[in-house]
C-alpha positions in Angstrom: -11.4 -63.0 63.5 -11.3 -60.6 60.6 -10.2 -61.8 57.1 -7.4 -59.9 55.6 -7.4 -58.7 52.0 -3.7 -58.3 51.4 -2.1 -61.7 52.0 -2.4 -65.3 50.6 -1.1 -68.3 52.5 -1.4 -71.7 51.0 -0.5 -75.1 52.5 1.2 -77.2 49.8 1.9 -81.0 50.3 3.9 -83.4 48.2 4.8 -87.1 48.3 8.4 -88.1 47.9 8.3 -87.7 44.1 6.3 -84.5 44.1 7.3 -80.9 43.3 6.9 -77.9 41.2 9.0 -77.6 38.0 11.3 -74.6 37.2 9.4 -71.4 36.6 9.6 -67.7 37.2 7.1 -65.6 39.1 7.1 -62.0 37.9 4.3 -60.8 40.2 5.1 -61.2 43.9 7.8 -62.0 46.4 7.1 -65.3 48.2 8.0 -66.7 51.6 8.1 -70.5 52.0 7.9 -71.9 55.5 8.6 -75.6 56.1 5.8 -77.4 57.9 6.8 -81.1 57.8 9.2 -83.4 56.1 12.1 -82.4 53.9 12.4 -80.7 50.6 14.5 -78.3 48.5 14.0 -75.1 46.8 16.3 -74.1 43.9 16.4 -70.3 43.4 18.3 -69.1 40.3 20.3 -72.3 40.3 21.2 -72.3 44.1 19.7 -75.1 46.1 18.3 -74.5 49.6 17.0 -77.1 52.0 13.5 -76.6 53.5 12.4 -78.5 56.6 9.9 -77.8 59.4 10.4 -74.4 60.9 12.7 -73.2 58.2 12.0 -70.2 56.0 13.1 -69.4 52.4 12.6 -66.1 50.7 12.0 -66.1 46.9 12.1 -62.7 45.3 9.9 -62.0 42.3 11.6 -62.3 38.9 13.9 -65.2 39.8 13.6 -68.8 38.7 12.6 -71.4 41.2 11.7 -75.0 41.5 10.6 -77.1 44.5 11.2 -80.8 45.1 10.1 -83.1 47.9 12.8 -85.2 49.6 10.4 -87.1 51.9 7.0 -88.7 51.9 5.4 -86.0 54.1 6.9 -82.8 52.7 4.6 -79.8 53.3 5.2 -76.0 53.4 3.3 -72.7 53.6 3.6 -70.4 50.6 2.9 -66.8 51.7 2.7 -63.8 49.4 0.8 -60.6 48.7 -2.6 -61.3 47.3 -2.8 -61.4 43.5 -5.4 -62.3 40.9 -6.8 -65.7 40.6 -4.7 -68.7 39.4 -4.9 -69.3 35.7 -5.0 -73.1 35.4 -3.5 -73.0 31.9 -0.4 -71.3 33.1 2.9 -73.0 32.2 3.9 -73.3 35.9 0.8 -75.2 36.7 1.3 -77.5 33.8 4.8 -78.2 35.1 3.3 -79.2 38.5 1.2 -81.8 36.8 4.1 -83.1 34.7 6.5 -83.4 37.7 3.7 -85.2 39.7 3.4 -87.6 36.7 7.2 -88.4 37.1 8.4 -86.5 34.1 11.8 -84.7 34.4 12.0 -80.9 34.2 13.4 -79.9 30.9 14.5 -76.6 32.4 12.3 -74.5 30.1 10.4 -71.5 31.5 
């Protein structure tokens, strides 16, 4: 099998209290595909359910947040390849805060 250079696909899993706080991705469009459990994706204030076999498209430049609604929530995040993740980014800090049980203050 050949490895592609144009696409990233990441399997993301959360427990019932996990999620990713509100943030805006200015770089790439993203497709989310439910793998297991139940969760929700809020895109520019509009809530969409995400379950196994369902797909949600998130255009670049819009705010989004993701929240688990079950103990076994997992999804694939698929997007055009971009540079390496910068661990100091605000969105990644929000992931740690949401996992720690803090509420999302809505800031971007």
